[in-house]
BALOBA-1460 file (C-alpha; in Angstrom, 3 decimals):
// residues 362
<rec num="1" residu="m" x="23.297" y="-18.397" z="18.202"/>
<rec num="2" residu="e" x="25.150" y="-20.377" z="17.127"/>
<rec num="3" residu="a" x="23.862" y="-20.573" z="13.481"/>
<rec num="4" residu="l" x="23.926" y="-16.372" z="13.827"/>
<rec num="5" residu="n" x="27.848" y="-16.995" z="14.872"/>
<rec num="6" residu="r" x="28.520" y="-19.587" z="11.957"/>
<rec num="7" residu="i" x="27.073" y="-16.758" z="9.308"/>
<rec num="8" residu="e" x="29.457" y="-13.834" z="10.983"/>
<rec num="9" residu="e" x="32.519" y="-16.457" z="10.774"/>
<rec num="10" residu="f" x="31.803" y="-17.434" z="7.452"/>
<rec num="11" residu="l" x="31.214" y="-13.864" z="6.344"/>
<rec num="12" residu="a" x="34.236" y="-12.329" z="8.127"/>
<rec num="13" residu="g" x="36.287" y="-15.325" z="5.746"/>
<rec num="14" residu="q" x="34.484" y="-14.185" z="2.307"/>
<rec num="15" residu="i" x="34.793" y="-10.531" z="3.150"/>
<rec num="16" residu="l" x="38.311" y="-9.586" z="5.663"/>
<rec num="17" residu="s" x="41.470" y="-10.001" z="4.309"/>
<rec num="18" residu="v" x="43.563" y="-12.510" z="5.122"/>
<rec num="19" residu="e" x="45.132" y="-10.891" z="7.974"/>
<rec num="20" residu="g" x="41.978" y="-9.675" z="8.903"/>
<rec num="21" residu="y" x="40.316" y="-13.063" z="9.071"/>
<rec num="22" residu="s" x="43.427" y="-14.703" z="10.807"/>
<rec num="23" residu="q" x="42.814" y="-11.545" z="13.929"/>
<rec num="24" residu="y" x="39.321" y="-12.739" z="13.617"/>
<rec num="25" residu="q" x="39.664" y="-16.084" z="14.720"/>
<rec num="26" residu="t" x="42.292" y="-15.514" z="17.322"/>
<rec num="27" residu="g" x="40.283" y="-12.389" z="18.763"/>
<rec num="28" residu="n" x="39.362" y="-8.896" z="18.191"/>
<rec num="29" residu="v" x="39.697" y="-7.594" z="14.376"/>
<rec num="30" residu="g" x="42.069" y="-4.609" z="14.119"/>
<rec num="31" residu="k" x="40.539" y="-1.050" z="13.915"/>
<rec num="32" residu="s" x="42.775" y="-0.864" z="10.726"/>
<rec num="33" residu="e" x="41.409" y="-3.275" z="8.342"/>
<rec num="34" residu="l" x="37.533" y="-2.151" z="9.382"/>
<rec num="35" residu="a" x="38.098" y="1.427" z="8.606"/>
<rec num="36" residu="r" x="37.463" y="1.063" z="5.131"/>
<rec num="37" residu="f" x="34.137" y="-0.732" z="6.256"/>
<rec num="38" residu="v" x="33.296" y="1.989" z="8.683"/>
<rec num="39" residu="s" x="33.470" y="4.753" z="6.490"/>
<rec num="40" residu="e" x="31.008" y="3.708" z="3.983"/>
<rec num="41" residu="l" x="28.728" y="2.034" z="7.357"/>
<rec num="42" residu="q" x="28.535" y="6.021" z="7.826"/>
<rec num="43" residu="s" x="27.363" y="6.798" z="5.079"/>
<rec num="44" residu="i" x="24.765" y="4.206" z="4.429"/>
<rec num="45" residu="s" x="23.244" y="4.601" z="7.400"/>
<rec num="46" residu="r" x="22.997" y="8.197" z="6.850"/>
<rec num="47" residu="s" x="20.659" y="7.371" z="3.505"/>
<rec num="48" residu="y" x="18.399" y="5.367" z="5.748"/>
<rec num="49" residu="v" x="18.047" y="8.028" z="8.672"/>
<rec num="50" residu="g" x="17.636" y="11.237" z="5.954"/>
<rec num="51" residu="h" x="15.060" y="8.733" z="4.175"/>
<rec num="52" residu="t" x="11.048" y="9.507" z="4.416"/>
<rec num="53" residu="v" x="8.541" y="6.680" z="5.022"/>
<rec num="54" residu="g" x="6.818" y="6.409" z="1.637"/>
<rec num="55" residu="a" x="9.199" y="7.985" z="-0.719"/>
<rec num="56" residu="r" x="12.318" y="5.758" z="-3.184"/>
<rec num="57" residu="l" x="15.517" y="5.555" z="-1.304"/>
<rec num="58" residu="p" x="18.671" y="5.520" z="-4.119"/>
<rec num="59" residu="s" x="20.486" y="2.803" z="-3.616"/>
<rec num="60" residu="p" x="23.692" y="3.749" z="-1.116"/>
<rec num="61" residu="i" x="25.334" y="0.824" z="-2.282"/>
<rec num="62" residu="h" x="27.835" y="2.184" z="-4.812"/>
<rec num="63" residu="c" x="30.608" y="-0.302" z="-4.798"/>
<rec num="64" residu="e" x="31.111" y="-3.951" z="-4.022"/>
<rec num="65" residu="r" x="32.718" y="-2.611" z="-0.581"/>
<rec num="66" residu="a" x="29.948" y="-0.780" z="0.107"/>
<rec num="67" residu="a" x="27.979" y="-4.213" z="-0.645"/>
<rec num="68" residu="e" x="30.722" y="-6.445" z="1.981"/>
<rec num="69" residu="a" x="30.322" y="-3.462" z="4.120"/>
<rec num="70" residu="y" x="26.394" y="-3.409" z="4.557"/>
<rec num="71" residu="a" x="26.714" y="-7.441" z="4.357"/>
<rec num="72" residu="l" x="29.047" y="-7.711" z="7.828"/>
<rec num="73" residu="y" x="26.668" y="-5.321" z="10.026"/>
<rec num="74" residu="y" x="24.331" y="-5.489" z="8.487"/>
<rec num="75" residu="t" x="23.444" y="-9.672" z="7.416"/>
<rec num="76" residu="p" x="23.582" y="-10.505" z="11.445"/>
<rec num="77" residu="i" x="20.865" y="-8.009" z="12.452"/>
<rec num="78" residu="n" x="18.395" y="-9.215" z="9.368"/>
<rec num="79" residu="a" x="19.375" y="-12.458" z="9.659"/>
<rec num="80" residu="a" x="18.065" y="-12.849" z="12.971"/>
<rec num="81" residu="k" x="14.807" y="-11.408" z="12.524"/>
<rec num="82" residu="l" x="14.034" y="-14.722" z="9.775"/>
<rec num="83" residu="l" x="15.776" y="-16.974" z="12.359"/>
<rec num="84" residu="h" x="13.391" y="-15.910" z="14.663"/>
<rec num="85" residu="l" x="10.224" y="-16.032" z="12.091"/>
<rec num="86" residu="l" x="11.486" y="-19.419" z="10.751"/>
<rec num="87" residu="p" x="9.585" y="-21.770" z="13.695"/>
<rec num="88" residu="l" x="6.390" y="-20.351" z="12.299"/>
<rec num="89" residu="l" x="6.887" y="-21.902" z="8.807"/>
<rec num="90" residu="s" x="5.362" y="-25.035" z="9.767"/>
<rec num="91" residu="g" x="4.776" y="-28.164" z="7.146"/>
<rec num="92" residu="l" x="7.523" y="-27.191" z="4.612"/>
<rec num="93" residu="k" x="8.293" y="-30.320" z="2.369"/>
<rec num="94" residu="r" x="11.969" y="-31.302" z="1.401"/>
<rec num="95" residu="e" x="12.426" y="-29.284" z="-1.065"/>
<rec num="96" residu="v" x="11.287" y="-25.604" z="-0.917"/>
<rec num="97" residu="s" x="11.479" y="-23.259" z="-3.633"/>
<rec num="98" residu="v" x="12.323" y="-19.344" z="-2.649"/>
<rec num="99" residu="l" x="11.289" y="-15.774" z="-4.190"/>
<rec num="100" residu="d" x="13.602" y="-13.595" z="-2.283"/>
<rec num="101" residu="v" x="12.790" y="-10.511" z="-3.398"/>
<rec num="102" residu="g" x="15.234" y="-7.060" z="-2.561"/>
<rec num="103" residu="s" x="17.242" y="-10.015" z="-1.512"/>
<rec num="104" residu="g" x="20.755" y="-7.460" z="-0.869"/>
<rec num="105" residu="p" x="24.202" y="-9.832" z="0.041"/>
<rec num="106" residu="g" x="21.970" y="-13.074" z="0.058"/>
<rec num="107" residu="t" x="20.888" y="-12.550" z="4.126"/>
<rec num="108" residu="v" x="17.210" y="-14.912" z="3.394"/>
<rec num="109" residu="g" x="19.381" y="-17.218" z="1.704"/>
<rec num="110" residu="l" x="22.511" y="-17.231" z="4.415"/>
<rec num="111" residu="a" x="19.608" y="-17.780" z="7.242"/>
<rec num="112" residu="l" x="17.453" y="-20.260" z="5.327"/>
<rec num="113" residu="l" x="20.478" y="-22.347" z="4.599"/>
<rec num="114" residu="a" x="21.818" y="-21.850" z="8.422"/>
<rec num="115" residu="g" x="18.772" y="-22.813" z="9.939"/>
<rec num="116" residu="l" x="16.382" y="-25.120" z="8.233"/>
<rec num="117" residu="s" x="17.253" y="-29.309" z="6.915"/>
<rec num="118" residu="r" x="15.772" y="-28.410" z="3.744"/>
<rec num="119" residu="d" x="16.845" y="-28.669" z="0.198"/>
<rec num="120" residu="f" x="16.113" y="-24.707" z="-1.326"/>
<rec num="121" residu="k" x="15.921" y="-24.109" z="-4.850"/>
<rec num="122" residu="m" x="16.525" y="-20.308" z="-4.495"/>
<rec num="123" residu="t" x="15.330" y="-17.177" z="-6.962"/>
<rec num="124" residu="c" x="17.009" y="-14.171" z="-5.544"/>
<rec num="125" residu="v" x="15.808" y="-10.545" z="-7.054"/>
<rec num="126" residu="e" x="18.239" y="-8.008" z="-6.784"/>
<rec num="127" residu="q" x="18.870" y="-4.233" z="-8.408"/>
<rec num="128" residu="s" x="22.261" y="-3.202" z="-7.404"/>
<rec num="129" residu="k" x="24.491" y="-5.183" z="-8.751"/>
<rec num="130" residu="h" x="27.221" y="-5.170" z="-6.599"/>
<rec num="131" residu="m" x="24.329" y="-7.119" z="-4.094"/>
<rec num="132" residu="r" x="24.037" y="-9.173" z="-6.615"/>
<rec num="133" residu="d" x="27.445" y="-10.685" z="-7.350"/>
<rec num="134" residu="l" x="27.572" y="-10.692" z="-3.278"/>
<rec num="135" residu="a" x="24.550" y="-12.655" z="-2.385"/>
<rec num="136" residu="e" x="25.789" y="-15.007" z="-5.342"/>
<rec num="137" residu="r" x="29.311" y="-15.630" z="-3.875"/>
<rec num="138" residu="l" x="28.157" y="-15.976" z="-0.512"/>
<rec num="139" residu="i" x="24.872" y="-18.273" z="-1.149"/>
<rec num="140" residu="s" x="26.331" y="-20.773" z="-3.354"/>
<rec num="141" residu="g" x="29.956" y="-20.914" z="-0.746"/>
<rec num="142" residu="f" x="27.926" y="-21.432" z="2.667"/>
<rec num="143" residu="t" x="27.944" y="-24.204" z="4.247"/>
<rec num="144" residu="g" x="24.901" y="-24.946" z="6.694"/>
<rec num="145" residu="e" x="22.143" y="-27.125" z="7.981"/>
<rec num="146" residu="g" x="20.379" y="-26.724" z="4.466"/>
<rec num="147" residu="s" x="21.854" y="-27.318" z="0.859"/>
<rec num="148" residu="l" x="21.443" y="-25.482" z="-2.085"/>
<rec num="149" residu="k" x="19.910" y="-26.940" z="-5.279"/>
<rec num="150" residu="t" x="20.313" y="-24.446" z="-7.440"/>
<rec num="151" residu="v" x="19.911" y="-20.199" z="-7.224"/>
<rec num="152" residu="t" x="19.141" y="-18.067" z="-9.778"/>
<rec num="153" residu="m" x="20.013" y="-13.841" z="-9.566"/>
<rec num="154" residu="v" x="17.721" y="-11.479" z="-11.491"/>
<rec num="155" residu="s" x="17.586" y="-8.165" z="-11.828"/>
<rec num="156" residu="e" x="14.213" y="-7.497" z="-12.397"/>
<rec num="157" residu="l" x="10.634" y="-9.767" z="-11.270"/>
<rec num="158" residu="d" x="9.481" y="-11.649" z="-13.867"/>
<rec num="159" residu="n" x="5.892" y="-12.368" z="-15.119"/>
<rec num="160" residu="e" x="6.106" y="-15.868" z="-15.912"/>
<rec num="161" residu="g" x="3.761" y="-16.359" z="-12.490"/>
<rec num="162" residu="q" x="5.937" y="-19.280" z="-11.329"/>
<rec num="163" residu="k" x="5.087" y="-20.087" z="-7.289"/>
<rec num="164" residu="f" x="7.095" y="-20.748" z="-4.723"/>
<rec num="165" residu="d" x="6.931" y="-22.560" z="-1.559"/>
<rec num="166" residu="v" x="8.118" y="-19.123" z="0.267"/>
<rec num="167" residu="v" x="8.311" y="-15.536" z="-0.921"/>
<rec num="168" residu="v" x="10.125" y="-13.358" z="1.114"/>
<rec num="169" residu="a" x="10.125" y="-9.841" z="1.123"/>
<rec num="170" residu="a" x="12.592" y="-7.986" z="4.166"/>
<rec num="171" residu="n" x="13.736" y="-4.556" z="4.149"/>
<rec num="172" residu="l" x="12.632" y="-2.799" z="0.517"/>
<rec num="173" residu="l" x="9.085" y="-2.008" z="1.177"/>
<rec num="174" residu="a" x="10.561" y="1.106" z="3.245"/>
<rec num="175" residu="e" x="12.897" y="1.629" z="0.343"/>
<rec num="176" residu="l" x="9.836" y="2.038" z="-2.336"/>
<rec num="177" residu="s" x="6.902" y="4.286" z="-3.029"/>
<rec num="178" residu="e" x="3.600" y="4.501" z="-1.660"/>
<rec num="179" residu="e" x="2.256" y="3.143" z="-5.137"/>
<rec num="180" residu="d" x="5.515" y="0.758" z="-6.168"/>
<rec num="181" residu="a" x="5.036" y="-1.180" z="-2.436"/>
<rec num="182" residu="q" x="1.497" y="-1.510" z="-2.934"/>
<rec num="183" residu="e" x="2.041" y="-2.300" z="-6.715"/>
<rec num="184" residu="l" x="4.892" y="-5.219" z="-5.524"/>
<rec num="185" residu="i" x="2.560" y="-6.642" z="-2.852"/>
<rec num="186" residu="d" x="0.145" y="-7.492" z="-5.314"/>
<rec num="187" residu="r" x="2.427" y="-8.909" z="-7.534"/>
<rec num="188" residu="i" x="4.090" y="-11.074" z="-5.037"/>
<rec num="189" residu="g" x="1.217" y="-12.436" z="-3.077"/>
<rec num="190" residu="d" x="0.429" y="-13.679" z="-6.375"/>
<rec num="191" residu="r" x="3.465" y="-15.877" z="-6.304"/>
<rec num="192" residu="v" x="2.687" y="-17.642" z="-3.628"/>
<rec num="193" residu="a" x="1.901" y="-21.625" z="-3.514"/>
<rec num="194" residu="e" x="-0.534" y="-23.375" z="-2.191"/>
<rec num="195" residu="g" x="0.410" y="-24.263" z="1.013"/>
<rec num="196" residu="g" x="3.305" y="-21.332" z="1.342"/>
<rec num="197" residu="y" x="3.851" y="-18.265" z="2.955"/>
<rec num="198" residu="l" x="4.071" y="-14.968" z="2.285"/>
<rec num="199" residu="v" x="6.944" y="-13.469" z="4.366"/>
<rec num="200" residu="i" x="7.310" y="-9.670" z="5.079"/>
<rec num="201" residu="i" x="10.045" y="-7.914" z="7.412"/>
<rec num="202" residu="e" x="10.376" y="-4.235" z="8.196"/>
<rec num="203" residu="p" x="12.513" y="-2.103" z="10.016"/>
<rec num="204" residu="g" x="10.935" y="-1.841" z="13.627"/>
<rec num="205" residu="q" x="10.274" y="1.880" z="13.792"/>
<rec num="206" residu="q" x="6.548" y="3.516" z="14.296"/>
<rec num="207" residu="a" x="6.946" y="5.274" z="10.893"/>
<rec num="208" residu="h" x="7.864" y="1.927" z="8.756"/>
<rec num="209" residu="t" x="5.049" y="-0.203" z="10.486"/>
<rec num="210" residu="r" x="2.434" y="1.750" z="10.517"/>
<rec num="211" residu="r" x="2.505" y="1.813" z="6.896"/>
<rec num="212" residu="l" x="3.390" y="-2.300" z="6.842"/>
<rec num="213" residu="m" x="-0.157" y="-2.615" z="9.459"/>
<rec num="214" residu="f" x="-1.860" y="-0.374" z="6.398"/>
<rec num="215" residu="l" x="-0.257" y="-2.884" z="3.701"/>
<rec num="216" residu="r" x="-1.166" y="-5.649" z="5.448"/>
<rec num="217" residu="d" x="-4.793" y="-4.512" z="5.587"/>
<rec num="218" residu="q" x="-4.525" y="-4.173" z="2.190"/>
<rec num="219" residu="i" x="-3.694" y="-8.035" z="1.126"/>
<rec num="220" residu="l" x="-6.620" y="-9.206" z="3.319"/>
<rec num="221" residu="a" x="-8.889" y="-6.951" z="1.146"/>
<rec num="222" residu="t" x="-7.994" y="-7.593" z="-1.610"/>
<rec num="223" residu="k" x="-6.711" y="-11.679" z="-1.712"/>
<rec num="224" residu="a" x="-9.128" y="-13.935" z="0.120"/>
<rec num="225" residu="e" x="-6.670" y="-17.481" z="-0.506"/>
<rec num="226" residu="l" x="-3.887" y="-15.754" z="1.724"/>
<rec num="227" residu="v" x="-4.470" y="-16.028" z="5.673"/>
<rec num="228" residu="p" x="-2.814" y="-14.362" z="8.481"/>
<rec num="229" residu="r" x="-0.601" y="-16.525" z="10.378"/>
<rec num="230" residu="f" x="1.723" y="-13.672" z="12.628"/>
<rec num="231" residu="p" x="1.191" y="-12.468" z="14.334"/>
<rec num="232" residu="c" x="-2.711" y="-11.466" z="13.686"/>
<rec num="233" residu="l" x="-5.103" y="-14.327" z="14.298"/>
<rec num="234" residu="r" x="-8.245" y="-12.289" z="12.076"/>
<rec num="235" residu="r" x="-8.925" y="-11.529" z="8.865"/>
<rec num="236" residu="d" x="-10.737" y="-8.070" z="9.639"/>
<rec num="237" residu="s" x="-8.863" y="-4.274" z="9.504"/>
<rec num="238" residu="c" x="-5.940" y="-3.751" z="11.951"/>
<rec num="239" residu="p" x="-7.917" y="-2.330" z="14.859"/>
<rec num="240" residu="m" x="-4.883" y="-1.579" z="16.621"/>
<rec num="241" residu="l" x="-4.712" y="1.681" z="13.475"/>
<rec num="242" residu="k" x="-8.456" y="2.384" z="14.026"/>
<rec num="243" residu="a" x="-8.169" y="2.728" z="17.756"/>
<rec num="244" residu="s" x="-4.879" y="4.596" z="17.742"/>
<rec num="245" residu="q" x="-3.125" y="6.690" z="15.489"/>
<rec num="246" residu="t" x="0.897" y="6.586" z="17.147"/>
<rec num="247" residu="d" x="0.947" y="2.623" z="18.785"/>
<rec num="248" residu="w" x="2.632" y="0.244" z="16.177"/>
<rec num="249" residu="c" x="2.607" y="-3.678" z="16.206"/>
<rec num="250" residu="h" x="6.556" y="-4.248" z="16.144"/>
<rec num="251" residu="g" x="8.532" y="-7.195" z="18.447"/>
<rec num="252" residu="a" x="11.369" y="-7.304" z="19.460"/>
<rec num="253" residu="i" x="14.716" y="-9.987" z="19.583"/>
<rec num="254" residu="e" x="17.209" y="-9.941" z="21.632"/>
<rec num="255" residu="w" x="20.146" y="-11.241" z="21.455"/>
<rec num="256" residu="r" x="23.948" y="-11.730" z="22.216"/>
<rec num="257" residu="q" x="25.840" y="-9.620" z="18.919"/>
<rec num="258" residu="p" x="28.413" y="-12.016" z="17.386"/>
<rec num="259" residu="r" x="31.475" y="-10.484" z="18.090"/>
<rec num="260" residu="l" x="32.771" y="-8.614" z="14.618"/>
<rec num="261" residu="h" x="28.928" y="-7.294" z="15.236"/>
<rec num="262" residu="a" x="29.799" y="-5.955" z="18.292"/>
<rec num="263" residu="q" x="32.695" y="-4.393" z="17.589"/>
<rec num="264" residu="l" x="32.136" y="-2.597" z="14.147"/>
<rec num="265" residu="d" x="28.867" y="-1.304" z="17.003"/>
<rec num="266" residu="d" x="31.259" y="0.165" z="18.848"/>
<rec num="267" residu="l" x="33.622" y="1.348" z="16.366"/>
<rec num="268" residu="l" x="30.292" y="3.429" z="14.831"/>
<rec num="269" residu="a" x="28.412" y="3.991" z="18.169"/>
<rec num="270" residu="f" x="25.776" y="2.871" z="17.047"/>
<rec num="271" residu="n" x="23.287" y="0.348" z="19.768"/>
<rec num="272" residu="k" x="21.682" y="-2.978" z="18.235"/>
<rec num="273" residu="h" x="21.669" y="-4.768" z="21.300"/>
<rec num="274" residu="r" x="18.252" y="-5.535" z="20.769"/>
<rec num="275" residu="i" x="16.736" y="-5.739" z="17.583"/>
<rec num="276" residu="k" x="13.086" y="-4.325" z="16.494"/>
<rec num="277" residu="y" x="11.059" y="-5.206" z="13.603"/>
<rec num="278" residu="a" x="7.557" y="-5.525" z="12.681"/>
<rec num="279" residu="a" x="7.019" y="-8.857" z="10.443"/>
<rec num="280" residu="f" x="3.615" y="-10.329" z="8.757"/>
<rec num="281" residu="i" x="3.664" y="-14.065" z="7.843"/>
<rec num="282" residu="f" x="0.574" y="-15.151" z="5.777"/>
<rec num="283" residu="q" x="-0.373" y="-19.049" z="4.064"/>
<rec num="284" residu="r" x="-1.970" y="-19.600" z="0.752"/>
<rec num="285" residu="g" x="-4.860" y="-21.708" z="2.199"/>
<rec num="286" residu="g" x="-3.470" y="-21.332" z="5.503"/>
<rec num="287" residu="s" x="-6.359" y="-21.613" z="8.688"/>
<rec num="288" residu="l" x="-6.277" y="-18.942" z="11.514"/>
<rec num="289" residu="g" x="-5.148" y="-19.806" z="15.281"/>
<rec num="290" residu="a" x="-7.199" y="-19.979" z="17.710"/>
<rec num="291" residu="g" x="-6.724" y="-17.836" z="21.036"/>
<rec num="292" residu="a" x="-5.452" y="-14.078" z="21.064"/>
<rec num="293" residu="r" x="-1.599" y="-12.982" z="20.608"/>
<rec num="294" residu="v" x="0.067" y="-10.895" z="23.466"/>
<rec num="295" residu="i" x="0.778" y="-7.612" z="21.869"/>
<rec num="296" residu="t" x="2.230" y="-5.602" z="24.618"/>
<rec num="297" residu="r" x="3.998" y="-7.999" z="27.540"/>
<rec num="298" residu="p" x="1.911" y="-8.158" z="30.603"/>
<rec num="299" residu="e" x="3.035" y="-4.977" z="32.783"/>
<rec num="300" residu="r" x="2.109" y="-4.306" z="36.423"/>
<rec num="301" residu="t" x="0.279" y="-1.873" z="37.670"/>
<rec num="302" residu="r" x="-1.752" y="-0.798" z="40.374"/>
<rec num="303" residu="l" x="-4.361" y="-2.874" z="39.061"/>
<rec num="304" residu="g" x="-2.235" y="-5.707" z="38.817"/>
<rec num="305" residu="v" x="-0.881" y="-7.303" z="35.919"/>
<rec num="306" residu="e" x="-2.544" y="-6.557" z="32.811"/>
<rec num="307" residu="a" x="-1.309" y="-6.705" z="28.800"/>
<rec num="308" residu="t" x="-2.990" y="-5.865" z="25.308"/>
<rec num="309" residu="i" x="-4.193" y="-8.688" z="23.289"/>
<rec num="310" residu="c" x="-5.688" y="-8.950" z="19.647"/>
<rec num="311" residu="g" x="-7.350" y="-12.030" z="18.486"/>
<rec num="312" residu="d" x="-10.505" y="-12.687" z="16.690"/>
<rec num="313" residu="e" x="-13.299" y="-10.037" z="17.086"/>
<rec num="314" residu="i" x="-11.736" y="-9.095" z="20.875"/>
<rec num="315" residu="y" x="-8.909" y="-6.325" z="21.045"/>
<rec num="316" residu="g" x="-8.189" y="-4.322" z="23.832"/>
<rec num="317" residu="i" x="-6.334" y="-4.707" z="27.705"/>
<rec num="318" residu="v" x="-6.887" y="-7.987" z="29.975"/>
<rec num="319" residu="r" x="-5.718" y="-7.783" z="33.304"/>
<rec num="320" residu="v" x="-5.389" y="-10.210" z="36.029"/>
<rec num="321" residu="r" x="-5.522" y="-8.287" z="39.312"/>
<rec num="322" residu="k" x="-3.764" y="-8.777" z="42.443"/>
<rec num="323" residu="g" x="-6.639" y="-11.059" z="44.091"/>
<rec num="324" residu="e" x="-7.247" y="-13.541" z="41.534"/>
<rec num="325" residu="r" x="-3.397" y="-14.572" z="40.659"/>
<rec num="326" residu="s" x="-3.710" y="-18.316" z="40.501"/>
<rec num="327" residu="q" x="-1.693" y="-20.986" z="39.179"/>
<rec num="328" residu="g" x="-3.947" y="-20.852" z="36.225"/>
<rec num="329" residu="t" x="-3.771" y="-17.258" z="34.896"/>
<rec num="330" residu="r" x="0.577" y="-17.919" z="35.469"/>
<rec num="331" residu="a" x="0.781" y="-18.151" z="31.630"/>
<rec num="332" residu="f" x="-0.705" y="-14.753" z="30.393"/>
<rec num="333" residu="e" x="1.687" y="-13.162" z="33.817"/>
<rec num="334" residu="k" x="4.743" y="-15.005" z="32.218"/>
<rec num="335" residu="a" x="4.014" y="-14.351" z="28.417"/>
<rec num="336" residu="s" x="6.133" y="-12.523" z="25.999"/>
<rec num="337" residu="a" x="5.281" y="-9.996" z="23.154"/>
<rec num="338" residu="h" x="3.815" y="-12.196" z="20.155"/>
<rec num="339" residu="d" x="3.351" y="-15.553" z="23.096"/>
<rec num="340" residu="r" x="-0.449" y="-17.128" z="21.578"/>
<rec num="341" residu="l" x="-2.595" y="-17.483" z="24.380"/>
<rec num="342" residu="i" x="-5.875" y="-20.252" z="24.376"/>
<rec num="343" residu="f" x="-7.965" y="-19.029" z="27.218"/>
<rec num="344" residu="s" x="-10.318" y="-20.724" z="29.397"/>
<rec num="345" residu="e" x="-12.650" y="-17.845" z="28.904"/>
<rec num="346" residu="m" x="-11.990" y="-15.623" z="26.277"/>
<rec num="347" residu="k" x="-13.106" y="-11.814" z="27.727"/>
<rec num="348" residu="l" x="-11.179" y="-8.408" z="27.819"/>
<rec num="349" residu="g" x="-10.705" y="-6.679" z="30.817"/>
<rec num="350" residu="d" x="-10.042" y="-8.299" z="34.271"/>
<rec num="351" residu="l" x="-9.929" y="-12.500" z="34.534"/>
<rec num="352" residu="a" x="-11.122" y="-14.585" z="37.457"/>
<rec num="353" residu="c" x="-8.799" y="-17.016" z="39.004"/>
<rec num="354" residu="t" x="-10.832" y="-19.731" z="37.908"/>
<rec num="355" residu="t" x="-9.222" y="-18.821" z="34.123"/>
<rec num="356" residu="l" x="-6.582" y="-21.377" z="32.350"/>
<rec num="357" residu="v" x="-4.535" y="-19.997" z="30.047"/>
<rec num="358" residu="k" x="-2.098" y="-21.317" z="27.975"/>
<rec num="359" residu="v" x="0.886" y="-20.635" z="25.729"/>
<rec num="360" residu="a" x="0.627" y="-22.527" z="21.843"/>
<rec num="361" residu="g" x="2.648" y="-22.754" z="19.512"/>
<rec num="362" residu="g" x="2.488" y="-20.441" z="16.182"/>
């Protein structure tokens, strides 16, 4: 939360008026100060709600104020998603090159600078000039755990083939047509350096997530050098897509909203007390993690405590019956969605009380 609060305070200082920022520092910001941003956010929200998944979304950012309104409200949400995933990007060297495709107001740059003590060389691709100008101002002016070596803003992804340690596409594929999304995935997958990461984040709604799951299968079918690191622990086609026409592999982040964001939430009558997201992380030249990922958080049923897990060559329900609960199965019963578990005996169905389960990192 400290990183998110730091980001929000910086945004308030950069975007609110002098009087508005003074109000923020001492308490709540006046409604008259926020009204100009609320109207823009309502317009942006209508564009997203009315958009059909798989069709190209025209940019709802038509002016500087719209870009600033987007940054005030959506940057904390989207930064929280990336900050949640940062611990999974292990082994990064001191100087990290980053390609942020669809950078918006610079959310990825702000999250990386706030959350990682590294030196960053950022290349941001963003078609909207209003967003590019704002992103450059925000990323260049932010002070966090990391330091900014360079930031380059461009409107289109070049074809030069430069490799990057981290390539991020966040909340971008949802705005593209099927054809454009597949083409982009193919291009950015080739820009990941050896040992580097491809991070794709999308909204956690069913339609967006299932589309991303299909794109995940496409990546693994065409780019053998990219190894799934999160949430997948397998290279074959997604078993959830085969097993169900409706299920979707997503996560949720419980957070304490930064106070300006909570104010905007109330004024907009939105509800972002819990953040749903869908994400996939791949590593070039990486290795599959052992064990199984918890897909649905363990729940008590009439049969015991059960959850859906997914791992290499295993997918389905695992259960601890009431009479079989033990200290060894406790880690399973207390697991959260997307925890990676190591089982002394990996199998579906009922776990014996002698089974040992532990939570692994990553």
